N, C-alpha and C positions, 0 to 999 in steps of 0.2 A: 482388600488387593492391596495396598499400598502399606498396610502395615505388618505383611510379612516380608517387603524387603528389607536387608540391612541398610544401617544409618549411611554408610557412606554410597549406597546405591540413590538415596533420596536427595542427600547432598549433590552429586551428579547431576540429575534429573532436575533440580533446583536449579544450579549454576546454569545448567543449560537452556532451562527458560528463559532465563534472565538474561542470558547473551542474545541469544535468538530476538526477546522483547528489545531488546536496547540496538541490535542490528535493523529491525524495522522501523524503530522511532528515529533514530539516526538517519536512516536512508529516506523517510519520508519529510523530517525536518531538511536536507538537503535540497529534493524534489520541488517542497514549497518553495526554496528561497532559490532555486533556478528559475522556476516560473512568478518571479517577480511577487510572490504571496511571504506573507510572514512564517517565518521557521517555529513557532512559539503556537500557530495555530494547529501544528499538526497533533499536539497535545492534547486540546481541548473537543471533549467528547461533540456529537452531533456537528457543532462547528469545521472541522476537520471532514468531516464528510461532505459539506455543502463546499468546501475550498480544491478539495480532490474532483469533485464532479466540475466545476467552474473551468481549473486545470486540464480535466479530459473534454470540454467542452458539450456536458450534459447538462440540460434545463436542473434543476435544483429539488424538482419535484421528483426526480426520481430518488431522491432521497426515501422516500415512502415505499420505492421499492427496493432497497438495499434492506429495508426493517420489516420484509416481509420472508417467511418461510419457503425456500427453494424457488422463489422467484429471486429473491434477493441476491443466493450464489450467483445465479443465470445473469441479473444484473451488473454485479461484483468482476464477473468476468469481459464481459462487455465494458465495464469501465476502464481498466483493467489496458486491455489491447488499446483502447481510446486515449488513456494515459501513456504508454508508450507512443503511442504512432505522434501524438503531439511533441514528444520530442524525439522524431523523427526515427523511431525505431520500428520495426515486423512485429505482425500480431505475432510471432510465435515470441517474440520477448514480451509483450504483453501476457501471454498465457503462462510464460514465467513467474511475471512479477504477480500474476492470482494464482497459482498454485504455491510458488514457493518466494513469496515475498523477503524473506529474510536473507535473500539472497538478489534478486531481480530490484526489488527498492534501493539498495545501496550500491548497484551497479550502477542503476539510472541516476541517482542522486551524485552519487562520488566518480563517477565516470567523466568522460569525456563531451556525454550529450547536453545537447542545448536545445533551451526551450524555443520551440518553433510558433507557438500558438496551438491554440484546440483546431481541429481539422476542420474545414466544411463537410459537409456530405451532400 
């Protein structure tokens, strides 16, 4: 399928993918920093999930839920909503973070929102 695309289209796809990835990484780095966690932790697989869960106020064992197909997708939406709420944002903003992270995470990280701590349930 990709073999049929012209070179310029493949280059455009690659540049777009890189830009979206950098947007998510930069936003996550800033979110971690705002929450008093080291920004570099956003770059370390598995550990970044544990830190994200801590910031969102979810227990560490939820990392296992995130690794299960389908269950993990639902758990990730819940974690994103909790993450948004821990920064004083709405559940709808959490859905933005979950479904469009290249937009939601930079808005959360570089915006005016400040970390209020994990919300108690």
